[in-house]
GUFIBA-536991 format. One record per residue (C-alpha): residue in three letters; chain; z, y, x. Coordinates in pm, 1 decimal. Last residue first. Layout:
<miros>
res;chain;Z;Y;X
Ala;A;Z;Y;X
...
</miros>
This chain:
<miros>
res;chain;Z;Y;X
Unk;A;2265.1;893.5;1041.8
Unk;A;2064.8;660.5;1267.3
Unk;A;2354.9;459.8;1412.6
Unk;A;2489.7;391.5;1066.8
Unk;A;2160.7;226.5;975.2
Unk;A;2202.4;-38.6;1246.5
Unk;A;2556.0;-125.2;1137.9
Unk;A;2442.1;-115.5;775.3
Unk;A;2170.3;-374.1;841.8
Unk;A;2422.1;-614.8;997.2
Unk;A;2678.8;-558.7;723.2
Unk;A;2409.0;-624.1;463.1
Unk;A;2321.8;-959.5;616.5
Unk;A;2683.5;-1065.5;666.3
Unk;A;2785.5;-964.2;314.9
Unk;A;2491.5;-1148.9;158.5
Unk;A;2568.8;-1472.0;344.2
Unk;A;2503.2;-1728.3;70.0
Unk;A;2124.7;-1700.8;94.7
Unk;A;2123.3;-1868.9;438.7
Unk;A;1772.6;-1909.7;585.5
Unk;A;1620.9;-1667.6;335.3
Unk;A;1905.4;-1426.8;417.8
Unk;A;1835.3;-1455.8;790.8
Unk;A;1477.5;-1350.4;714.7
Unk;A;1620.9;-1062.7;515.9
Unk;A;1841.1;-947.5;803.9
Unk;A;1572.5;-977.4;1070.6
Unk;A;1306.5;-786.4;878.6
Unk;A;1555.9;-533.7;742.8
Unk;A;1699.8;-464.8;1089.0
Unk;A;1372.1;-447.0;1283.5
Unk;A;1147.5;-258.8;1044.6
Unk;A;1307.5;-43.8;778.5
Unk;A;1626.4;-1.6;981.5
Unk;A;1506.9;59.0;1337.6
Unk;A;1201.8;226.0;1187.5
Unk;A;1412.8;490.3;1008.5
Unk;A;1343.4;443.8;640.5
Unk;A;1031.8;562.9;458.9
Unk;A;819.1;261.0;548.4
Unk;A;1104.5;29.3;448.1
Unk;A;1115.1;206.2;113.0
Unk;A;749.6;163.5;12.6
Unk;A;670.4;483.6;-172.3
Unk;A;809.2;530.4;-520.2
Unk;A;641.2;559.8;-860.3
Unk;A;852.0;605.9;-1174.4
Unk;A;688.7;671.8;-1512.2
Unk;A;395.1;462.3;-1395.7
Unk;A;70.8;518.1;-1586.5
Unk;A;-153.4;591.5;-1289.7
Unk;A;-21.7;300.7;-1083.7
Unk;A;5.0;47.6;-1368.5
Unk;A;-329.3;140.7;-1522.6
Unk;A;-492.7;124.9;-1180.2
Unk;A;-345.5;-221.4;-1120.3
Unk;A;-476.6;-349.7;-1452.7
Unk;A;-815.4;-194.6;-1378.3
Unk;A;-813.7;-359.0;-1039.6
Unk;A;-773.5;-698.5;-1202.5
Unk;A;-1062.8;-640.8;-1444.9
Unk;A;-1309.9;-476.1;-1200.1
Unk;A;-1282.4;-100.6;-1215.6
Unk;A;-1532.5;150.3;-1354.4
Unk;A;-1387.4;136.2;-1706.1
Unk;A;-1067.7;302.6;-1583.2
Unk;A;-1268.1;623.0;-1564.8
Unk;A;-1242.4;831.0;-1248.2
Unk;A;-1177.6;1196.3;-1332.1
Unk;A;-804.1;1150.8;-1268.6
Unk;A;-857.0;1104.9;-895.5
Unk;A;-573.6;879.9;-773.0
Unk;A;-833.2;609.6;-701.1
Unk;A;-739.5;243.5;-685.3
Unk;A;-954.6;88.0;-417.3
Unk;A;-1271.8;-120.7;-382.9
Unk;A;-1279.6;-298.2;-47.4
Unk;A;-1603.5;-488.2;-93.7
Unk;A;-1887.7;-415.9;-337.4
Unk;A;-1740.6;-70.7;-391.5
Unk;A;-1653.5;25.9;-750.5
Unk;A;-1344.1;238.3;-683.8
Unk;A;-1496.7;374.3;-363.3
Unk;A;-1822.2;488.8;-522.1
Unk;A;-1631.4;628.6;-820.3
Unk;A;-1402.8;818.9;-585.0
Unk;A;-1694.8;972.9;-401.7
Unk;A;-1865.7;1090.1;-720.9
Unk;A;-1547.9;1222.3;-888.1
Unk;A;-1495.7;1454.8;-594.7
Unk;A;-1195.7;1486.0;-363.9
Unk;A;-1366.0;1287.3;-86.6
Unk;A;-1666.1;1521.3;-120.5
Unk;A;-1438.9;1822.2;-79.4
Unk;A;-1298.3;1663.0;233.5
Unk;A;-1647.7;1596.7;370.5
Unk;A;-1767.5;1952.7;308.0
Unk;A;-1458.1;2096.7;470.5
Unk;A;-1515.5;1873.3;771.9
Unk;A;-1871.3;2002.3;801.2
Unk;A;-1762.8;2366.3;773.0
Unk;A;-1512.0;2306.0;1054.5
Unk;A;-1132.7;2282.2;1059.2
Unk;A;-1018.6;2026.4;1315.1
Unk;A;-702.8;1821.9;1245.0
Unk;A;-751.5;1768.9;870.7
Unk;A;-541.7;1516.2;679.0
Unk;A;-658.4;1253.3;428.7
Unk;A;-346.3;1083.1;292.4
Unk;A;-327.4;707.3;248.2
Unk;A;-138.3;520.8;-20.8
Unk;A;168.1;319.3;-101.5
Unk;A;344.0;137.4;-375.1
Unk;A;661.3;50.2;-556.0
Unk;A;590.5;87.2;-926.8
Unk;A;884.7;121.7;-1162.2
Unk;A;917.2;-127.7;-1448.4
Unk;A;1191.5;-10.5;-1685.4
Unk;A;1443.5;224.2;-1524.8
Unk;A;1707.0;244.5;-1799.3
Unk;A;1620.7;-109.5;-1911.3
Unk;A;1777.7;-242.9;-1586.7
Unk;A;1603.8;-557.8;-1463.0
Unk;A;1238.4;-516.7;-1562.4
Unk;A;976.9;-761.1;-1437.7
Unk;A;728.2;-706.8;-1152.8
Unk;A;408.7;-631.2;-1344.3
Unk;A;194.5;-933.2;-1428.7
Unk;A;-77.8;-1076.3;-1210.7
Unk;A;-392.9;-1284.0;-1236.0
Unk;A;-537.8;-1605.9;-1099.9
Unk;A;-796.9;-1845.6;-1242.1
Unk;A;-900.9;-1597.8;-1511.7
Unk;A;-833.5;-1242.1;-1397.6
Unk;A;-990.1;-1310.6;-1060.1
Unk;A;-1238.5;-1596.5;-1080.0
Unk;A;-1206.4;-1882.5;-831.3
Unk;A;-1516.3;-2006.2;-648.8
Unk;A;-1480.8;-1738.3;-380.9
Unk;A;-1140.5;-1873.4;-273.1
Unk;A;-1065.3;-1723.4;69.6
Unk;A;-1245.8;-1390.8;31.5
Unk;A;-1172.9;-1337.9;-338.5
Unk;A;-808.6;-1436.0;-291.6
Unk;A;-781.4;-1200.9;5.1
Unk;A;-922.4;-916.1;-204.8
Unk;A;-673.9;-990.1;-484.3
Unk;A;-387.7;-966.2;-235.8
Unk;A;-435.7;-586.7;-236.5
Unk;A;-244.2;-575.3;-564.3
Unk;A;78.6;-622.9;-374.5
Unk;A;296.2;-930.7;-327.7
Unk;A;478.9;-1192.9;-535.6
Unk;A;345.2;-1545.5;-558.9
Unk;A;360.9;-1794.8;-842.9
Unk;A;265.7;-2160.9;-906.2
Unk;A;293.0;-2366.6;-588.4
Unk;A;82.2;-2640.6;-424.0
Unk;A;-227.1;-2563.8;-632.5
Unk;A;-452.9;-2436.3;-355.6
Unk;A;-432.3;-2088.5;-509.8
Unk;A;-54.8;-2098.9;-479.4
Unk;A;-52.8;-2216.7;-116.8
Unk;A;-330.4;-1965.2;-42.5
Unk;A;-86.4;-1691.6;-144.0
Unk;A;154.9;-1809.2;125.1
Unk;A;-129.4;-1830.7;376.4
Unk;A;-202.0;-1462.3;323.8
Unk;A;161.7;-1357.0;371.0
Unk;A;233.2;-1572.3;673.3
Unk;A;427.2;-1899.7;654.9
Unk;A;696.1;-2008.2;903.0
Unk;A;992.1;-1844.9;728.5
Unk;A;894.5;-1981.2;388.1
Unk;A;844.2;-2331.9;522.8
Unk;A;1186.7;-2333.6;684.5
Unk;A;1355.4;-2195.4;372.9
Unk;A;1195.9;-2454.4;145.2
Unk;A;836.1;-2558.1;203.4
Unk;A;722.5;-2393.7;-119.0
Unk;A;1031.2;-2228.0;-263.9
Unk;A;1213.2;-2323.4;-585.1
Unk;A;1282.1;-2685.0;-493.5
Unk;A;1658.0;-2657.8;-472.3
Unk;A;1857.0;-2491.3;-746.3
Unk;A;2110.9;-2238.8;-614.1
Unk;A;1904.8;-2051.6;-505.6
Unk;A;1573.2;-1876.0;-428.2
Unk;A;1524.5;-1645.1;-726.9
Unk;A;1893.7;-1597.3;-795.3
Unk;A;1959.9;-1483.9;-437.0
Unk;A;1714.6;-1198.0;-486.9
Unk;A;1921.0;-1086.0;-785.8
Unk;A;2235.4;-1114.8;-574.3
Unk;A;2062.5;-902.7;-310.3
Unk;A;1994.7;-633.2;-568.7
Unk;A;2358.3;-647.4;-677.9
Unk;A;2481.4;-611.9;-318.8
Unk;A;2261.8;-305.9;-276.5
Unk;A;2408.9;-149.4;-590.9
Unk;A;2760.4;-236.2;-472.4
Unk;A;2707.4;-31.9;-151.7
Unk;A;2710.3;-232.1;174.5
Unk;A;2375.7;-85.2;280.4
Unk;A;2518.1;263.8;251.5
Unk;A;2394.3;518.8;1.0
Unk;A;2382.0;874.6;135.8
Unk;A;2140.1;762.9;406.7
Unk;A;1889.3;1035.3;321.0
Unk;A;1573.0;827.7;320.6
Unk;A;1605.5;458.1;238.0
Unk;A;1935.6;439.1;54.7
Unk;A;1949.9;790.2;-92.4
Unk;A;1587.2;773.5;-203.4
Unk;A;1645.4;442.0;-380.1
Unk;A;1968.6;582.5;-529.9
Unk;A;1767.1;860.2;-691.9
Unk;A;1482.8;629.1;-792.9
Unk;A;1681.6;371.6;-991.9
Unk;A;1966.4;133.9;-904.0
Unk;A;1874.3;-215.6;-1023.9
Unk;A;1500.7;-174.3;-1078.9
Unk;A;1453.4;31.3;-761.6
Unk;A;1656.8;-230.4;-572.8
Unk;A;1462.7;-535.3;-691.4
Unk;A;1124.2;-387.5;-612.2
Unk;A;1249.4;-272.9;-271.6
Unk;A;1404.4;-612.4;-193.4
Unk;A;1084.2;-805.1;-259.3
Unk;A;884.4;-555.2;-54.1
Unk;A;1137.6;-591.6;229.2
Unk;A;1074.4;-966.2;217.1
Unk;A;699.3;-916.6;250.2
Unk;A;766.0;-683.5;544.3
Unk;A;922.3;-969.0;742.3
Unk;A;590.8;-1149.7;786.9
Unk;A;702.4;-1507.9;846.7
Unk;A;853.4;-1484.9;498.1
Unk;A;527.9;-1550.6;316.9
Unk;A;684.3;-1652.5;-13.9
Unk;A;559.6;-1929.6;-245.9
Unk;A;727.2;-1986.1;-579.2
Unk;A;748.9;-2224.8;-874.6
Unk;A;723.3;-2565.2;-706.1
Unk;A;650.4;-2821.0;-978.7
Unk;A;855.8;-3115.3;-1105.0
Unk;A;862.5;-2996.3;-1465.0
Unk;A;1230.3;-2906.5;-1434.5
Unk;A;1146.4;-2691.4;-1130.7
Unk;A;871.5;-2517.6;-1328.4
Unk;A;1110.2;-2451.4;-1617.7
Unk;A;1369.9;-2308.9;-1379.0
Unk;A;1120.5;-2057.9;-1239.7
Unk;A;1007.6;-1968.9;-1592.0
Unk;A;1369.6;-1906.2;-1697.4
Unk;A;1420.2;-1689.2;-1390.8
Unk;A;1120.4;-1479.9;-1492.9
Unk;A;1262.4;-1435.7;-1844.5
Unk;A;1592.5;-1322.5;-1695.7
Unk;A;1407.8;-1069.4;-1481.5
Unk;A;1243.2;-915.8;-1785.7
Unk;A;889.3;-877.1;-1920.3
Unk;A;775.6;-1228.5;-1838.6
Unk;A;411.5;-1344.0;-1846.5
Unk;A;376.9;-1615.2;-2114.5
Unk;A;516.9;-1966.2;-2120.9
Unk;A;410.1;-2310.1;-2246.0
Unk;A;406.9;-2483.6;-1907.4
Unk;A;39.2;-2570.8;-1952.1
Unk;A;-33.9;-2213.9;-2058.5
Unk;A;151.1;-2077.5;-1756.2
Unk;A;-49.0;-2307.0;-1528.1
Unk;A;-375.6;-2200.5;-1691.7
Unk;A;-282.1;-1833.4;-1643.4
Unk;A;-215.8;-1878.2;-1269.2
Unk;A;39.1;-1630.4;-1132.3
Unk;A;65.4;-1320.9;-913.0
Unk;A;344.3;-1062.9;-940.9
Unk;A;221.8;-706.8;-883.7
Unk;A;474.4;-438.6;-789.2
Unk;A;321.8;-341.5;-455.4
Unk;A;80.5;-107.2;-627.5
Unk;A;-193.0;81.2;-448.4
Unk;A;-315.0;433.5;-390.3
Unk;A;-622.9;595.5;-241.1
Unk;A;-728.9;924.6;-88.5
Unk;A;-412.9;1127.8;-144.2
Unk;A;-513.5;1463.2;4.6
Unk;A;-275.8;1567.8;281.2
Unk;A;-161.3;1912.7;392.8
Unk;A;-86.6;2074.0;55.7
Unk;A;162.8;2359.1;94.8
Unk;A;487.0;2390.3;-103.3
Unk;A;702.2;2310.1;201.5
Unk;A;512.9;1984.9;261.7
Unk;A;270.1;1851.3;1.8
Unk;A;71.4;1531.4;53.5
Unk;A;279.8;1313.3;-177.9
Unk;A;307.1;1596.5;-428.3
Unk;A;-66.0;1607.4;-489.5
Unk;A;-60.8;1260.7;-643.6
Unk;A;246.4;1346.6;-850.3
Unk;A;107.4;1677.1;-973.2
Unk;A;-200.4;1507.1;-1114.8
Unk;A;-537.9;1522.7;-947.7
Unk;A;-899.0;1613.0;-1033.3
Unk;A;-883.2;1935.9;-1235.1
Unk;A;-579.3;2071.4;-1051.9
Unk;A;-738.6;1999.5;-714.5
Unk;A;-1063.7;2167.1;-810.4
Unk;A;-882.3;2474.1;-944.3
Unk;A;-669.5;2500.9;-629.7
Unk;A;-965.5;2532.3;-400.3
Unk;A;-1024.6;2271.4;-132.4
Unk;A;-1029.6;2395.4;228.6
Unk;A;-826.6;2698.0;123.1
Unk;A;-837.0;3020.9;321.6
Unk;A;-546.8;3179.9;133.8
Unk;A;-234.7;2970.9;105.9
Unk;A;-309.0;2682.6;-126.8
Unk;A;-437.3;2436.6;-9.5
Unk;A;-573.5;2210.0;264.4
Unk;A;-338.9;2319.2;540.3
Unk;A;-433.6;2215.3;897.3
Unk;A;-246.5;1953.5;1100.1
Unk;A;-115.2;2010.2;1453.1
Unk;A;185.0;2232.2;1381.2
Unk;A;437.3;1978.5;1517.5
Unk;A;631.8;2010.3;1191.5
Unk;A;310.1;1942.2;1000.2
Unk;A;244.9;1632.6;1212.7
Unk;A;596.5;1509.1;1136.0
Unk;A;544.6;1572.9;764.2
Unk;A;225.0;1369.9;768.8
Unk;A;400.0;1075.0;930.8
Unk;A;672.5;1084.4;667.3
Unk;A;415.1;1100.2;386.2
Unk;A;253.5;761.3;460.7
Unk;A;-61.1;598.5;598.1
Unk;A;-232.4;911.3;736.2
Unk;A;-611.4;894.5;700.3
Unk;A;-746.0;1110.0;980.6
Unk;A;-995.7;1396.1;994.4
Unk;A;-1158.7;1584.9;1279.4
Unk;A;-1035.1;1333.6;1532.2
Unk;A;-783.4;1463.2;1788.2
Unk;A;-895.1;1501.2;2149.5
Unk;A;-659.4;1762.8;2292.9
Unk;A;-477.7;1500.4;2499.3
Unk;A;-155.9;1535.5;2300.7
Unk;A;-355.5;1498.1;1979.7
Unk;A;-521.1;1183.0;2110.3
Unk;A;-189.4;1029.8;2208.2
Unk;A;-36.1;1108.8;1869.1
Unk;A;-341.0;963.4;1695.4
Unk;A;-320.2;641.7;1896.2
Unk;A;44.8;591.8;1801.1
Unk;A;-23.3;687.3;1439.2
Unk;A;-323.1;459.0;1403.7
Unk;A;-189.9;137.2;1551.0
Unk;A;-455.1;-58.5;1358.2
Unk;A;-721.0;187.5;1470.8
Unk;A;-1058.9;207.8;1298.7
Unk;A;-1284.1;485.2;1426.1
Unk;A;-1554.0;621.0;1196.3
Unk;A;-1830.9;843.8;1330.3
Unk;A;-2007.8;1077.4;1093.3
Unk;A;-2344.4;1233.0;1021.3
Unk;A;-2417.9;1512.8;772.3
Unk;A;-2735.4;1491.7;565.1
Unk;A;-2541.9;1605.3;258.9
Unk;A;-2594.0;1350.9;-19.9
Unk;A;-2709.7;1048.6;180.7
Unk;A;-2446.7;1130.6;440.9
Unk;A;-2170.5;1138.9;179.2
Unk;A;-2293.9;817.6;16.3
Unk;A;-2280.2;647.8;358.3
Unk;A;-1925.1;775.1;398.6
Unk;A;-1824.8;625.2;63.2
Unk;A;-1977.2;287.9;152.9
Unk;A;-1794.3;314.4;484.9
Unk;A;-1469.0;339.2;289.5
Unk;A;-1533.9;16.6;102.7
Unk;A;-1631.9;-169.5;418.7
Unk;A;-1319.1;-57.3;602.6
Unk;A;-1088.5;-200.0;339.2
Unk;A;-1301.4;-515.8;336.2
Unk;A;-1235.7;-580.8;704.2
Unk;A;-1062.4;-300.5;891.6
Unk;A;-867.7;9.0;792.3
Unk;A;-628.4;204.9;1011.5
Unk;A;-810.5;534.1;977.7
Unk;A;-989.5;782.6;1203.8
Unk;A;-1279.9;1011.8;1115.8
Unk;A;-1505.0;1209.2;1349.4
Unk;A;-1767.3;1435.2;1191.2
Unk;A;-2089.2;1396.6;1384.2
Unk;A;-2269.5;1648.0;1608.3
Unk;A;-2644.1;1637.7;1552.2
Unk;A;-2941.8;1410.4;1619.8
Unk;A;-2722.2;1107.5;1676.1
Unk;A;-2793.5;754.3;1798.3
Unk;A;-2547.9;496.1;1927.1
Unk;A;-2214.6;588.2;1768.4
Unk;A;-1928.8;346.1;1822.8
Unk;A;-1729.2;221.6;1525.0
Unk;A;-1381.9;140.2;1636.9
Unk;A;-1102.4;-100.7;1714.0
Unk;A;-1239.6;-453.1;1683.5
Unk;A;-1598.2;-339.0;1696.9
Unk;A;-1821.0;-217.7;1417.5
Unk;A;-2156.6;-107.0;1553.1
Unk;A;-2296.4;224.5;1439.0
Unk;A;-2638.3;370.5;1370.8
Unk;A;-2629.6;729.9;1256.2
Unk;A;-2968.8;863.6;1154.5
Unk;A;-3049.2;1222.6;1070.7
Unk;A;-3383.0;1333.7;934.3
Unk;A;-3412.6;1031.0;706.1
Unk;A;-3469.5;1260.3;406.5
Unk;A;-3165.5;1146.9;207.3
Unk;A;-2965.0;1139.3;524.4
Unk;A;-2884.4;810.6;693.0
Unk;A;-2577.7;596.8;757.1
Unk;A;-2610.4;254.2;916.7
Unk;A;-2335.6;-3.5;966.1
Unk;A;-2385.7;-316.9;1173.8
Unk;A;-2141.5;-602.1;1112.6
Unk;A;-1981.3;-775.7;1409.5
Unk;A;-1631.9;-762.5;1268.2
Unk;A;-1268.5;-746.6;1376.7
Unk;A;-1038.5;-532.1;1168.8
Unk;A;-892.6;-815.0;963.4
Unk;A;-777.7;-672.6;633.2
Unk;A;-497.3;-428.9;577.2
Unk;A;-158.4;-496.9;416.3
Unk;A;72.5;-453.4;713.1
Unk;A;112.3;-81.0;736.0
Unk;A;236.2;11.9;1082.8
Unk;A;611.6;52.0;1134.5
Unk;A;691.2;392.5;1284.9
Unk;A;864.6;540.2;983.3
Unk;A;957.1;907.1;974.5
Unk;A;1229.5;1000.1;727.4
Unk;A;1268.9;1328.5;541.0
Unk;A;956.4;1314.1;328.0
Unk;A;1060.4;1136.6;13.5
Unk;A;861.3;1215.9;-298.6
Unk;A;978.2;1009.7;-595.8
Unk;A;736.9;1055.2;-880.3
Unk;A;868.0;1115.9;-1233.1
Unk;A;593.2;1127.2;-1490.6
Unk;A;625.7;1301.7;-1824.3
Unk;A;379.1;1157.7;-2071.2
Unk;A;131.0;1415.9;-2191.5
</miros>
């Protein structure tokens, strides 16, 4: 078996909410029933929650940050659970999940189960002694044999604190997907690049052909941090990545950080015409609109995570994923590190230990539940469950699943691991300033370092 190196960084707590979810507002009605129609849960999706109307027995309460298609996919899993077990549930969608969850815990009203968006949050809940172990210390919620059969060490490692599993990785995603239009590449006479230099050559070829090669949604600062993270892991590797974002051993003025910024500089300067709308357009365009610019034909490539495929399907239903638009893996820079995957995921954590909650968590760990989720009509996800066949995925999702599950280096989103004053405010502001003036690398990094120094 191929040796996989997963970077597990738990020492920093990020307070910046995940920004890749769908719109949480909906008027859809969701119904879950038992196989024998003895229990009926009728729920109305509101902007923040699903509110139970009719129950014949106490429901399992579940909280996550998902809305839109993300929510729809998960509700399909919950409906399958009720059909299989007869157990009802209530789902509550909260965009500011961690803040709400902390308040609910303090008030003695925690949900039974919550989907924690990153390891640092989980570790904080473990330190506060408010989350219940899943395995493996005696009275296990999921037995060790089941976990070993269904998950690799890397997937389990993300939810492990002090050698105890507290969070089951429910889904994973790649933020190392670079979107392009196959017909446009064919017209230009190029193929998806393997290396950074090959990508730069494609950018220059588009400019020479009178086309705009790139669209970037810089209004949302987190898209720029995603660019930087993919560049930095490829320049400096996973150990330095951890030392920059988590432990603070690498300063933001370090030569490796400067090199990553110089690589970023190459993609937006010195030749004009590389970015749709220039710097001003980049900084005034949101991440979904920036992808729309490419799909509308006004630019040719767009970097952002695999989750953008769902937005493409929603906004351009006449286009075919994998044919009209596709992605290649973010290119290699340093051959020593190849093509690491920067990604994320959500960890199912238990706050109230009941037989019903145990049954739900074991269902979420099963092949059946993960196949339902991976093939959902809307909101299908990449499953970390090794029992799920790659054949179950739609073509683009299969490519993403292969990248995530086959990665020799997988790291969590760095800005989410960093102190929020660094990974949020400072990086957002600094990188937006960099788009505005790509020549001022030293000024941008000095600004971020000043903020980071105050957190060490």
